[in-house]
C-alpha positions in Angstrom: 56.0 236.5 220.8 59.8 236.4 221.0 61.9 238.2 218.4 63.1 235.9 215.7 66.3 237.7 215.1 67.7 238.6 218.5 71.1 237.3 217.7 73.9 239.8 216.6 74.0 240.6 212.9 76.6 238.6 211.0 76.4 241.1 208.1 73.9 243.4 206.5 71.4 242.2 203.9 71.8 243.2 200.3 68.4 244.0 198.9 69.2 242.4 195.5 70.4 239.2 197.3 67.1 239.1 199.3 65.1 239.6 196.1 66.9 236.8 194.3 66.2 234.4 197.2 62.6 235.4 197.5 61.8 234.7 193.9 62.6 231.0 194.3 59.8 230.5 196.9 57.1 228.0 196.0 53.4 228.7 196.0 53.6 232.0 197.9 50.8 234.5 197.5 51.9 238.2 197.8 51.0 239.9 201.1 49.8 236.6 202.6 50.9 235.3 206.0 53.1 232.8 204.2 54.8 235.6 202.3 55.6 237.6 205.5 56.7 234.5 207.4 59.0 233.1 204.7 60.6 236.6 204.0 61.3 236.9 207.7 62.8 233.5 207.9 65.0 234.1 204.9 66.3 237.4 206.4 67.1 235.5 209.6 69.0 232.9 207.6 71.1 235.4 205.7 72.2 237.0 209.0 73.3 233.7 210.5 75.2 232.0 207.7 78.7 231.0 208.8 80.4 232.9 205.9 79.2 235.5 203.5 80.2 233.4 200.5 77.5 230.9 201.5 74.9 233.3 200.1 76.3 232.7 196.7 76.4 228.9 197.4 72.7 229.0 198.4 71.8 231.1 195.3 73.7 228.5 193.1 71.8 225.6 194.7 68.4 227.4 194.1 69.3 228.3 190.5 70.6 224.9 189.5 68.4 222.7 191.7 71.4 220.5 192.1 72.5 218.4 195.1 76.1 218.6 193.9 76.4 222.1 195.5 78.1 223.1 198.7 76.7 223.0 202.2 75.1 226.2 203.4 75.5 226.1 207.2 74.3 227.9 210.4 75.6 227.3 213.9 73.7 224.4 215.6 73.0 226.5 218.7 71.3 229.2 216.6 68.6 226.9 215.1 66.0 227.4 217.8 66.1 231.2 217.4 66.0 231.2 213.6 62.4 230.1 212.7 59.1 230.5 214.5 56.0 228.5 213.7 54.1 229.5 210.6 50.8 231.2 211.6 49.3 230.3 208.3 46.3 227.9 208.2 48.0 226.0 205.3 50.3 224.4 207.9 48.3 222.3 210.3 49.1 222.7 213.9 49.6 218.9 214.1 52.9 219.5 212.1 54.4 222.3 214.2 58.0 221.4 213.1 60.2 224.5 212.9 63.5 222.7 212.4 65.4 225.0 210.0 65.9 222.4 207.2 62.1 221.7 207.3 61.3 225.4 207.1 63.5 226.1 204.2 62.5 223.0 202.3 58.9 224.1 202.7 59.8 227.6 201.4 62.0 226.5 198.4 60.9 223.0 197.5 57.9 221.3 199.1 55.2 223.6 200.6 53.3 220.5 201.8 56.2 219.1 203.8 55.1 218.2 207.3 58.0 217.1 209.4 61.7 216.2 209.6 60.7 212.6 209.6 60.0 212.9 205.8 63.5 214.1 205.0 66.8 212.2 204.4 70.1 213.9 203.7 71.9 213.3 200.5 75.3 211.6 200.4 77.0 214.9 199.5 75.8 216.7 202.7 78.6 216.9 205.2 76.7 218.9 207.8 73.3 217.1 207.8 71.1 217.7 210.8 71.5 214.0 211.8 75.3 214.2 212.0 75.4 216.1 215.4 78.1 218.5 214.2 78.5 222.1 215.4 77.0 223.4 212.1 73.8 222.5 210.4 73.3 222.5 206.6 70.1 224.2 205.4 70.7 223.8 201.7 67.3 222.5 200.6 68.8 220.5 197.8 70.9 218.5 200.3 67.7 216.8 201.4 65.6 214.2 199.7 61.9 213.5 200.3 62.0 209.7 200.3 59.2 207.9 198.4 57.4 205.1 200.1 59.1 201.8 199.2 57.3 199.3 196.9 55.8 196.5 199.0 55.8 193.3 196.9 52.8 191.0 197.1 53.0 187.8 199.2 52.5 184.5 197.5 49.9 182.2 199.0 49.3 178.5 198.2 46.0 178.2 196.4 43.3 176.3 198.3 40.5 174.4 196.7 38.3 177.5 196.9 38.1 180.0 194.0 41.1 182.3 193.7 40.4 185.5 195.6 40.3 188.7 193.5 41.7 191.5 195.7 40.7 194.3 193.3 37.0 193.7 193.3 35.9 191.8 196.4 34.7 193.4 199.6 35.3 191.7 202.9 35.0 192.0 206.7 38.2 193.1 208.4 39.4 190.9 211.2 40.2 192.5 214.5 42.9 191.6 216.9 41.7 189.6 219.9 41.9 192.2 222.7 41.3 189.5 225.3 44.6 187.8 224.4 47.1 189.3 226.9 50.3 190.7 225.5 51.6 190.9 229.0 53.4 187.6 230.0 56.3 187.2 232.3 59.6 188.6 231.2 62.7 189.8 233.0 62.8 193.4 234.3 65.8 194.1 232.0 63.7 193.3 228.9 60.4 194.8 230.1 61.3 198.5 230.2 62.9 200.4 227.3 63.2 204.1 226.8 62.8 206.0 223.5 65.8 208.3 223.1 65.5 209.5 219.5 64.1 212.9 220.2 64.0 215.4 217.3 67.0 217.2 218.8 69.1 214.1 218.6 67.4 212.1 215.9 69.1 208.9 214.8 66.7 206.8 212.7 64.3 209.6 211.6 66.1 210.0 208.3 64.7 206.6 207.4 61.2 207.9 207.5 59.3 208.1 204.2 57.2 210.8 202.7 53.4 210.4 203.0 52.2 209.1 199.6 49.6 206.8 198.2 50.9 203.4 197.2 52.6 203.9 193.8 51.7 200.4 192.7 48.5 199.4 190.9 46.4 196.7 192.6 47.3 193.5 190.9 44.7 191.1 189.5 45.3 187.8 191.3 46.4 185.1 189.0 47.6 181.6 189.7 51.3 181.2 189.5 53.4 178.0 189.6 56.2 178.4 192.2 58.5 175.5 193.0 55.7 173.1 191.8 53.1 174.7 194.1 50.3 176.8 192.7 50.3 180.2 194.4 48.4 183.4 194.1 49.9 186.9 194.8 48.1 188.9 197.4 49.0 192.6 197.2 49.0 195.2 200.0 46.5 198.1 199.6 45.9 201.2 201.7 42.6 201.6 203.4 40.4 204.8 203.7 41.2 204.9 207.5 44.8 203.9 208.2 44.1 203.1 211.9 41.2 202.8 214.4 41.7 203.8 218.0 39.8 202.4 221.0 40.0 204.1 224.4 39.9 202.3 227.7 39.8 203.1 231.4 41.1 200.1 233.3 39.4 197.1 231.7 36.4 199.1 230.4 36.1 200.5 226.9 34.8 204.1 226.8 33.3 206.0 223.9 33.2 205.2 220.2 36.0 204.0 217.9 38.0 206.8 216.3 38.8 206.2 212.7 41.9 208.1 211.4 42.1 209.2 207.8 44.8 211.9 208.1 48.5 211.1 208.1 48.9 212.8 211.4 46.6 212.9 214.4 46.9 213.8 218.1 45.3 211.9 221.0 45.0 214.5 223.7 43.1 215.2 226.9 41.0 218.0 225.6 37.3 218.1 224.5 36.8 218.9 220.8 34.3 216.2 219.7 34.5 217.1 215.9 38.2 217.4 215.1 39.3 215.1 212.3 42.9 215.3 213.3 42.4 214.9 217.1 41.0 212.2 219.3 40.0 214.2 222.3 39.6 211.9 225.3 38.3 214.8 227.5 35.0 214.7 225.8 34.3 211.0 226.6 32.1 210.3 229.6 32.1 207.2 231.8 29.6 206.8 234.7 31.9 204.2 236.3 35.0 206.4 236.1 37.4 206.0 239.1 39.1 208.7 241.0 42.5 207.4 239.6 41.3 207.6 236.0 39.9 211.1 236.6 43.3 212.3 238.0 45.2 210.6 235.1 43.0 212.2 232.4 43.8 215.7 233.8 47.5 215.0 233.2 47.2 213.8 229.6 47.3 217.4 228.3 48.7 217.5 224.7 49.0 213.7 224.7 50.7 211.9 221.9 51.0 212.6 218.1 50.9 209.7 215.7 52.4 210.0 212.2 51.7 207.6 209.4 54.5 208.4 206.9 55.2 206.2 203.9 54.1 203.0 205.6 55.8 203.7 208.9 54.1 204.8 212.2 55.8 207.1 214.6 54.6 208.1 218.1 55.8 211.4 219.6 55.1 212.4 223.2 53.6 215.9 223.4 52.6 215.6 227.0 54.6 216.7 230.1 54.4 213.1 231.3 55.7 210.1 229.5 53.7 207.6 227.5 54.2 203.9 227.5 54.0 201.8 224.3 53.8 198.1 223.7 54.4 197.5 220.0 55.2 193.9 219.0 56.5 195.2 215.7 58.9 197.6 217.3 60.0 194.9 219.8 60.7 192.5 217.0 62.7 195.1 215.1 65.0 195.7 218.1 65.0 192.0 219.1 63.3 192.7 222.4 60.9 190.4 224.1 57.4 190.6 222.4 55.8 192.0 225.6 58.4 194.7 226.2 56.8 198.1 227.2 58.8 201.1 225.9 58.7 204.4 227.8 58.7 207.5 225.5 59.6 210.6 227.5 58.2 214.1 226.7 59.4 215.6 223.3 60.8 212.2 222.2 59.5 209.9 219.4 59.8 206.3 218.4 59.0 204.3 215.2 56.4 201.8 216.3 55.5 200.0 213.1 56.8 199.5 209.6 54.8 198.0 206.7 58.0 196.9 205.0 59.1 194.9 208.1 55.5 193.5 208.5 55.6 192.4 204.8 58.8 190.4 205.4 57.3 188.8 208.5 54.1 187.8 206.7 56.0 186.4 203.7 58.1 184.3 206.1 55.2 183.1 208.1 52.8 181.9 205.3 54.7 178.6 205.0 53.7 177.7 208.6 50.0 177.8 207.8 46.7 179.4 208.8 47.2 179.6 212.6 50.7 181.1 212.4 49.4 183.8 210.0 46.4 184.5 212.2 48.7 185.1 215.2 50.2 188.0 213.3 47.0 190.0 214.1 48.6 190.8 217.4 51.4 192.6 215.6 48.8 194.9 214.0 47.6 196.2 217.4 49.6 198.7 219.5 48.8 199.4 223.1 49.6 202.7 224.7 49.0 204.1 228.2 49.2 207.6 229.5 51.0 208.8 232.7 51.1 205.4 234.3 53.2 202.5 233.0 52.7 198.8 233.4 54.9 195.7 233.4 57.5 193.9 235.4 58.9 197.1 236.9 55.6 198.5 237.9 52.9 197.5 240.4 50.5 197.3 237.5 51.4 194.1 235.7 48.9 194.4 232.8 47.7 197.4 230.8 44.2 196.7 232.0 45.3 197.9 235.4 46.3 201.4 234.0 43.9 204.3 234.4 43.9 205.5 230.8 45.1 203.7 227.7 44.3 203.2 224.0 44.6 200.3 221.5 45.6 201.3 218.0 44.5 198.9 215.2 46.4 199.2 211.9 43.8 198.6 209.3 46.0 198.2 206.2 48.1 195.3 207.6 44.9 193.9 209.1 43.1 193.9 205.8 46.2 192.3 204.1 46.1 189.5 206.7 42.4 189.0 206.1 43.0 188.6 202.3 45.8 186.1 202.9 43.8 184.1 205.5 41.0 183.6 203.0 43.3 181.9 200.7 44.9 179.6 203.2 43.3 176.2 204.1 41.5 176.5 207.4 42.6 174.5 210.4 41.1 171.1 211.0 37.6 170.8 212.5 37.3 170.6 216.3 35.0 168.2 218.1 31.9 169.7 219.8 32.2 167.2 222.7 
C-alpha cells in the first residue's frame, strides 16, 4: 500500500493541535480501524495546509460549527495523495469515495456520508471542490448535506369510481412494456452523447441530494374542488425496493429479477449470488449463450455503480470499458431526442433520473388523459448495455442486438403512475371485430 504522506512536510505537527482536532471526531471508538485511519488522515491534512494559520481557522470552524468561517485549503494536485480508502467495514466498498472533503466530512460531521454526490458547497466557500481552482477547501462546515426536496402530490380529476386511498390500499405495479422499442430513427448527431461529469471535474454533482426517507407523511386522499373540477391529490411514496433490474443477452432474458433495497448497488461481471448490494452477472447461466455474449461478459469487470440519492439516480462507470445508457428522463432534461444513447466512459458518472423532474412531467401530463399518462411508463425504464453500444452510429441499431444489457425499472415512479391511472377515466372500449 502506498504511503499516504509521501509529500514534503509543510511544517511539523504540534501534539496539542492534533489532540484538539481529534477530539471533534464523530462516533470514533478508541483503537479501532476508524480511529487509526482518521488520525492518519488528519495528520496528512495538517502537513498539507496552504498556510499554518489555517490550523487555527479549522479549529475555529470545528469549535463554532459555523459556515461563516474561513476556507481551509490544500493544493488541488495533493488531494489524491492525502487520503486512502478506509479499511473499516463501516464504510461499504460500494462507496469508496476518498475525495478529501468527503473524508473530512465523514470524520467531523457525518460518519454515514457515502459520496461527494451528497454534498453541496455553501455560498461562503470560495475554494469549493466544484470551482476547479488550484486550491480545494476541506472545511467541513463549508459543505451542506442537502435534504431531499419535497415532492408535492399531483391532482387528478375524480372519476365515477370511489376515491382511491393511497395510504391503505394495495395494488399491482404496472411494468413498462419492454416490447415497445425506444430505438426509432434519429440523426447521428442526436443519437450519441458522452457523459463528461467525472468526479474529477464534477459539474452538476453538487445538485445531488442526501439519501433520506421522504420527509412528508402520506396524505389521506380527499376530494378537492380545483377550478370547478373535483380532484384528488395522489402523493408520491417510496417503495421497499427502489428499482428492479432485468438482465438480457441479445433478445433473451437471463436469470431472475434483482430487487434493489440499498441506496447504492453495483452491477458487475463477477459471481457472488447472495450479495445485497451487487447484481453479479457472472453467476447467471444461459444454455443459449453466444460466443459474442461470452466474450462481452468477460469484459464487464467492475461494471457500473447505481446511486439512488434523494430521489435522483446516478450511474458511474467502474469498468475499463464504457457503458451505454438510454434514459428518456435524462434525454428530456438535456432536450435531446428521446431515443438518444449516452456513452459513459470509465470513471465518469451521469444523472439518469430525477423524481422532481418526473413529478413536474406527470403533473403537466395528467390534463391529456389516461393514454398520455400511461406513456410515461417508458420514462420509468432505463436501458443500459455493457462494452457494446447501439444506435445510429453503430452497426447494432437496437439494444436487443447488443450482447449484454440490463433494463432498470424505477419502482417508486411506476407505483405513482399506477395510483394516478386508477383515478383517471379509462379510454373508450375497442371493438372485438
